[in-house]
C-alpha positions as CSV (number, residue, x, y, z in Angstrom):
1,X,-2.7,-19.1,-30.3
2,X,-3.5,-20.3,-26.8
3,X,-6.6,-18.2,-25.9
4,X,-7.0,-19.7,-22.4
5,X,-4.6,-17.3,-20.7
6,X,-4.8,-13.5,-20.8
7,X,-2.3,-11.0,-19.2
8,X,-5.0,-8.7,-18.0
9,X,-5.6,-10.5,-14.7
10,X,-8.3,-12.7,-16.1
11,X,-8.6,-16.2,-17.7
12,X,-10.4,-16.3,-21.0
13,X,-12.4,-19.4,-21.8
14,X,-13.6,-19.1,-25.4
15,X,-16.5,-21.1,-26.7
16,X,-16.4,-21.7,-30.4
17,X,-20.2,-21.8,-30.6
18,X,-21.0,-18.8,-28.5
19,X,-19.6,-15.6,-27.0
20,X,-16.5,-15.6,-24.9
21,X,-16.7,-15.5,-21.2
22,X,-14.2,-14.8,-18.4
23,X,-13.4,-16.5,-15.1
24,X,-12.7,-13.4,-13.0
25,X,-11.8,-14.5,-9.5
26,X,-11.7,-11.9,-6.7
27,X,-8.2,-10.5,-6.1
28,X,-6.7,-11.7,-9.4
29,X,-7.0,-8.3,-11.1
30,X,-5.9,-5.0,-9.9
31,X,-8.6,-2.9,-8.2
32,X,-10.9,-5.8,-8.2
33,X,-14.4,-5.0,-6.8
34,X,-16.3,-7.4,-4.7
35,X,-20.0,-7.6,-5.5
36,X,-21.3,-8.1,-2.0
37,X,-25.0,-7.7,-3.1
38,X,-24.7,-9.9,-6.2
39,X,-26.9,-12.6,-4.8
40,X,-29.6,-10.2,-3.7
41,X,-32.1,-9.8,-6.6
42,X,-33.7,-6.7,-5.0
43,X,-30.4,-4.7,-4.8
44,X,-28.6,-6.1,-7.9
45,X,-31.4,-5.1,-10.3
46,X,-31.1,-4.1,-14.0
47,X,-29.0,-0.9,-13.6
48,X,-28.2,0.6,-17.0
49,X,-24.6,1.5,-16.3
50,X,-21.8,-1.1,-15.8
51,X,-18.2,-0.9,-14.6
52,X,-15.6,-2.2,-17.1
53,X,-11.9,-2.9,-16.4
54,X,-9.2,-2.7,-19.1
55,X,-5.5,-3.1,-18.5
56,X,-4.2,-3.0,-14.9
57,X,-5.9,-0.1,-13.0
58,X,-7.7,1.6,-15.8
59,X,-11.5,1.3,-15.4
60,X,-14.5,3.1,-16.9
61,X,-18.3,3.2,-16.7
62,X,-20.4,2.4,-19.8
63,X,-24.1,2.6,-20.5
64,X,-25.9,-0.5,-21.7
65,X,-28.3,1.3,-24.0
66,X,-29.2,-1.9,-25.9
67,X,-30.3,-3.8,-22.8
68,X,-27.9,-6.6,-23.5
69,X,-28.0,-9.4,-20.9
70,X,-24.5,-9.2,-19.4
71,X,-23.1,-10.2,-16.1
72,X,-19.9,-9.8,-14.1
73,X,-16.9,-11.4,-15.9
74,X,-18.2,-11.0,-19.4
75,X,-15.9,-9.7,-22.2
76,X,-17.6,-6.9,-24.0
77,X,-16.9,-4.4,-26.8
78,X,-17.4,-0.8,-25.8
79,X,-17.4,2.5,-27.5
80,X,-14.0,4.2,-27.9
81,X,-12.5,7.1,-29.8
82,X,-11.9,5.9,-32.5
83,X,-13.2,2.4,-33.0
84,X,-14.1,0.1,-30.1
85,X,-12.2,-1.3,-27.1
86,X,-12.4,-4.7,-25.3
87,X,-12.8,-4.9,-21.6
88,X,-14.1,-7.1,-18.8
89,X,-17.2,-6.3,-16.7
90,X,-16.2,-6.1,-13.0
91,X,-19.5,-4.7,-11.5
92,X,-23.1,-4.5,-12.4
93,X,-26.3,-3.5,-10.6
94,X,-26.9,-1.2,-7.7
95,X,-23.2,-1.1,-6.6
96,X,-22.2,0.7,-9.8
97,X,-24.1,3.8,-8.6
98,X,-22.2,3.7,-5.4
99,X,-18.9,3.4,-7.2
100,X,-19.8,6.3,-9.5
101,X,-20.7,8.5,-6.5
102,X,-17.4,7.6,-4.8
103,X,-15.3,8.7,-7.8
104,X,-17.4,11.8,-8.5
105,X,-19.2,10.8,-11.8
106,X,-22.9,11.5,-12.3
107,X,-25.1,9.0,-14.1
108,X,-26.2,11.6,-16.6
109,X,-22.7,12.6,-17.6
110,X,-22.1,12.8,-21.3
111,X,-18.7,11.2,-20.9
112,X,-20.3,7.8,-20.3
113,X,-20.0,5.9,-23.5
114,X,-22.0,2.9,-24.8
115,X,-21.7,-0.8,-24.6
116,X,-21.8,-2.2,-28.1
117,X,-22.0,-6.0,-27.7
118,X,-20.6,-9.1,-26.1
119,X,-17.1,-9.8,-27.5
120,X,-17.1,-12.3,-30.4
121,X,-14.3,-14.9,-30.9
122,X,-12.8,-12.6,-33.6
123,X,-12.8,-9.7,-31.2
124,X,-11.0,-11.7,-28.6
125,X,-8.4,-13.0,-31.1
126,X,-7.5,-9.5,-32.1
127,X,-7.5,-8.4,-28.4
128,X,-5.0,-11.2,-27.5
129,X,-2.8,-10.3,-30.5
130,X,-2.6,-6.7,-29.4
131,X,-1.8,-7.8,-25.8
132,X,1.1,-9.8,-27.1
133,X,2.6,-6.8,-28.8
134,X,2.5,-4.5,-25.8
135,X,5.8,-5.5,-24.1
136,X,7.7,-5.4,-27.4
137,X,6.2,-2.0,-28.2
138,X,7.2,-0.7,-24.8
139,X,10.8,-1.8,-25.2
140,X,11.1,-0.4,-28.7
141,X,9.5,2.9,-27.7
142,X,12.0,3.3,-24.8
143,X,14.9,2.9,-27.3
144,X,13.3,5.6,-29.6
145,X,12.8,8.0,-26.7
146,X,16.5,7.5,-25.7
147,X,17.7,8.1,-29.2
148,X,15.8,11.4,-29.3
149,X,17.3,12.4,-26.0
150,X,14.0,12.8,-24.2
151,X,14.1,13.0,-20.4
152,X,11.2,10.6,-19.8
153,X,10.5,7.0,-19.0
154,X,7.8,5.0,-20.8
155,X,6.5,2.7,-18.1
156,X,3.7,0.9,-19.8
157,X,1.9,0.5,-23.2
158,X,-1.8,-0.4,-23.7
159,X,-3.3,-1.3,-27.1
160,X,-6.9,-0.7,-27.7
161,X,-9.0,-3.8,-28.3
162,X,-9.3,-3.2,-32.0
163,X,-5.6,-2.5,-32.3
164,X,-6.1,0.9,-33.9
165,X,-4.7,3.0,-31.0
166,X,-2.1,2.6,-28.3
167,X,-1.7,4.5,-25.0
168,X,1.9,5.2,-23.9
169,X,2.1,5.8,-20.2
170,X,5.2,7.8,-19.2
171,X,6.9,9.5,-16.3
172,X,8.8,12.8,-16.5
173,X,10.1,15.2,-13.9
174,X,9.8,18.1,-16.3
175,X,7.8,19.1,-19.4
176,X,8.7,17.0,-22.4
177,X,8.3,17.9,-26.1
178,X,7.4,14.5,-27.6
179,X,5.8,15.7,-30.9
180,X,8.6,14.1,-32.9
181,X,8.3,11.0,-30.8
182,X,4.6,10.6,-31.6
183,X,5.3,10.8,-35.3
184,X,8.0,8.1,-35.1
185,X,5.8,5.8,-33.0
186,X,2.8,6.2,-35.3
187,X,5.0,5.3,-38.3
188,X,6.7,2.5,-36.5
189,X,3.6,0.7,-35.1
190,X,0.9,1.9,-37.6
191,X,-1.4,3.0,-34.8
192,X,-2.9,6.2,-33.4
193,X,-0.6,7.3,-30.5
194,X,-1.8,8.8,-27.2
195,X,0.7,9.9,-24.6
196,X,-0.5,9.9,-21.0
197,X,1.6,11.2,-18.1
198,X,1.4,9.4,-14.8
199,X,3.2,9.7,-11.4
200,X,5.5,7.3,-9.7
201,X,2.7,6.0,-7.4
202,X,0.4,5.4,-10.4
203,X,3.2,3.5,-12.2
204,X,3.7,1.3,-9.1
205,X,-0.1,0.6,-9.1
206,X,-0.1,-0.4,-12.8
207,X,2.9,-2.7,-12.5
208,X,2.0,-4.2,-9.1
209,X,4.1,-6.0,-6.5
210,X,4.4,-7.1,-2.9
211,X,5.0,-4.6,-0.2
212,X,7.2,-4.9,2.9
213,X,4.1,-6.0,4.9
214,X,3.9,-9.1,2.7
215,X,0.6,-8.1,1.0
216,X,-0.2,-6.8,-2.4
217,X,0.6,-3.1,-2.9
218,X,-2.3,-0.8,-1.8
219,X,-1.9,1.3,-4.9
220,X,-2.5,-1.8,-7.0
221,X,-5.3,-3.4,-5.0
222,X,-7.6,-0.6,-3.8
223,X,-6.2,3.0,-3.7
224,X,-7.5,5.1,-6.6
225,X,-6.9,8.7,-5.2
226,X,-3.4,9.4,-4.0
227,X,-2.9,11.8,-1.0
228,X,0.5,13.5,-0.5
229,X,2.6,12.0,2.2
230,X,5.2,14.0,4.1
231,X,7.9,13.1,6.7
232,X,5.8,14.9,9.3
233,X,3.5,11.8,9.3
234,X,6.4,9.7,10.4
235,X,7.4,12.2,13.1
236,X,4.0,12.4,14.6
237,X,3.9,8.6,14.9
238,X,7.4,8.4,16.4
239,X,8.8,6.5,13.5
240,X,12.5,6.5,12.7
241,X,13.3,8.7,9.7
242,X,15.0,6.0,7.7
243,X,14.5,6.7,4.0
244,X,15.1,3.1,3.1
245,X,12.3,1.9,5.4
246,X,9.9,4.8,4.8
247,X,10.0,4.6,1.0
248,X,7.8,2.2,-1.0
249,X,8.6,0.5,-4.3
250,X,7.8,3.7,-6.2
251,X,10.6,5.5,-4.4
252,X,8.2,7.8,-2.6
253,X,7.0,7.8,1.0
254,X,4.7,4.9,1.7
255,X,1.0,5.7,1.5
256,X,0.3,3.6,4.7
257,X,2.0,6.3,6.7
258,X,-1.2,8.3,6.5
259,X,-3.5,5.4,7.6
260,X,-3.2,5.9,11.4
261,X,-2.1,9.5,11.3
262,X,-5.4,10.9,12.5
263,X,-5.5,8.5,15.5
264,X,-2.0,9.6,16.6
265,X,-2.8,13.3,16.2
266,X,-6.0,12.8,18.3
267,X,-4.1,10.8,20.9
268,X,-1.4,13.5,21.2
269,X,-3.7,16.5,21.6
270,X,-3.1,16.8,25.4
271,X,0.5,15.7,25.4
272,X,3.0,18.3,26.9
273,X,5.9,19.8,24.9
274,X,8.8,17.5,24.6
275,X,11.5,20.1,24.4
276,X,11.2,21.2,28.1
277,X,13.5,19.4,30.5
278,X,12.2,18.2,33.9
279,X,14.0,19.5,37.0
280,X,14.2,17.2,40.1
281,X,16.3,17.4,43.2
282,X,18.6,14.6,42.1
283,X,19.1,15.5,38.4
284,X,17.7,17.2,35.3
285,X,15.9,14.9,32.9
286,X,15.5,15.3,29.1
287,X,12.9,13.8,26.8
288,X,13.9,10.7,24.8
289,X,10.8,9.0,23.3
290,X,7.0,8.5,23.7
291,X,4.6,5.5,23.8
292,X,1.6,7.4,22.5
293,X,-1.2,5.0,23.2
294,X,0.1,3.9,26.6
295,X,0.4,7.6,27.4
296,X,4.0,7.2,28.6
297,X,7.0,9.4,28.1
298,X,10.6,8.3,28.6
299,X,13.2,10.7,30.0
300,X,17.0,10.4,30.4
301,X,19.5,12.2,32.6
302,X,21.8,12.7,29.7
303,X,20.5,14.8,26.7
304,X,22.6,12.9,24.2
305,X,22.3,9.3,25.5
306,X,19.9,6.9,27.2
307,X,21.2,7.2,30.8
308,X,18.9,6.5,33.8
309,X,16.1,6.0,31.4
310,X,12.8,6.5,33.3
311,X,9.2,6.1,32.0
312,X,6.5,8.3,33.5
313,X,2.9,9.0,32.7
314,X,1.8,12.1,30.8
315,X,-0.1,13.4,33.8
316,X,3.0,13.1,35.9
317,X,5.0,15.1,33.3
318,X,2.4,17.9,33.4
319,X,2.6,17.8,37.2
320,X,6.4,18.2,37.3
321,X,6.2,21.0,34.7
322,X,3.8,23.0,36.8
323,X,6.0,22.5,39.9
324,X,9.1,23.7,37.9
325,X,7.2,26.8,36.8
326,X,6.6,27.6,40.5
327,X,10.2,27.0,41.3
328,X,9.6,23.7,43.0
329,X,11.4,20.5,42.3
330,X,10.1,17.0,43.2
331,X,12.4,14.5,45.0
332,X,12.2,12.0,42.2
333,X,11.0,11.9,38.6
334,X,8.5,9.1,39.4
335,X,7.1,9.1,42.9
336,X,4.5,6.4,42.3
337,X,3.6,4.6,45.5
338,X,3.3,0.9,45.2
339,X,0.3,-0.4,47.2
340,X,1.1,-3.0,49.9
341,X,-1.1,-5.5,48.1
342,X,1.1,-5.3,45.0
343,X,4.4,-5.6,46.9
344,X,6.3,-8.9,46.5
345,X,5.8,-11.4,49.2
346,X,8.9,-12.7,51.1
347,X,10.4,-15.9,49.8
348,X,9.8,-15.1,46.1
349,X,12.7,-14.0,44.0
350,X,12.8,-11.5,41.1
351,X,10.7,-12.6,38.2
352,X,13.4,-11.4,35.8
353,X,15.8,-13.9,37.3
354,X,13.2,-16.7,37.2
355,X,12.5,-16.0,33.5
356,X,16.2,-15.8,32.6
357,X,17.3,-18.2,29.9
358,X,20.5,-19.0,31.8
359,X,18.9,-19.7,35.1
360,X,19.5,-23.5,34.7
361,X,23.2,-23.1,33.8
362,X,25.7,-24.2,36.4
363,X,27.6,-21.4,38.1
364,X,31.3,-21.7,37.6
365,X,33.4,-21.3,40.8
366,X,36.9,-19.9,40.8
367,X,38.2,-22.6,43.2
368,X,40.5,-25.2,41.5
369,X,38.8,-28.5,40.8
370,X,40.2,-31.6,42.5
371,X,41.4,-34.2,40.1
372,X,39.8,-37.6,40.5
373,X,42.1,-40.5,40.7
374,X,41.3,-43.3,38.3
375,X,42.1,-46.8,39.2
376,X,43.3,-49.1,36.5
377,X,42.0,-52.5,36.2
378,X,44.2,-55.1,37.8
379,X,45.6,-52.8,40.4
380,X,44.3,-53.9,43.8
């Protein structure tokens, strides 16, 4: 078996005479953590707890009770129930405490299990064998679930490092009775079966992919806690409610719709209501769209189409609304006075015409062209 490549986002370089190590480059694995104090001995001291990554986005914290000299990228055997599991150390030292505080785990929690040892070549062999079986197991388990008529989708399978237990990740819209499925899977694969339900966003994070922005999916690269996203987030940001553009690879609304939502809400605090038409002496104008950060609102003289589209500032909209309440109507929607210093100087033409792509094209005249007489050679 080729032990140089592993499907867990790492590259295993086994040494026949020593323990196995891992070349773990930043960004290769999902939810990779950058140790930005790794080269500072005062901050990256001997902290007892380490962060360990397993398949895809599953991580855990383990206590190094035996004071084994381990570093980031080492393959280790850790305590599991039952037996042991194999994982890769992604973070050590002072930053582990910060990570635990972020996810809400206390250092004295009884749920933190032990680090047994560095993985031996025999451990890695069994680990790689179990990884090879995961895809086949997932396909077979889907067939069994379909035969039992269960309304569920098995999205991923993860074998434990010692190949004694397998975790089946599934998605279901309703409650599923999979007791019979567990019995069949245990007999089929000769392992202890654990069923774990996940959401559509969590499944997308485990599988991974590239988003419409061209970058790796946020749920796969750094998001660990998912916040509900509603269409109101798109409305506040003046985004077109197109389901195909707003939905991510998981089929749900994109998580990035919430990233700038607070900034938009704060910027729109003093904006007037958009459902109030503006009355002027020449016409009635209706709201069409808003440029929030430029504090500009666009109004049209037709409520159903963009006719006589006019941009005005938010302050001007408030001013016209106050005038309409008093029964007054301004002469124009926008009465901005252009200073004399900004008026165009004579002799200069419109810049729109100067920048036109067709300004060098010859103008065609309607007058008939005169045919030029061609003299043949030899005719004097």
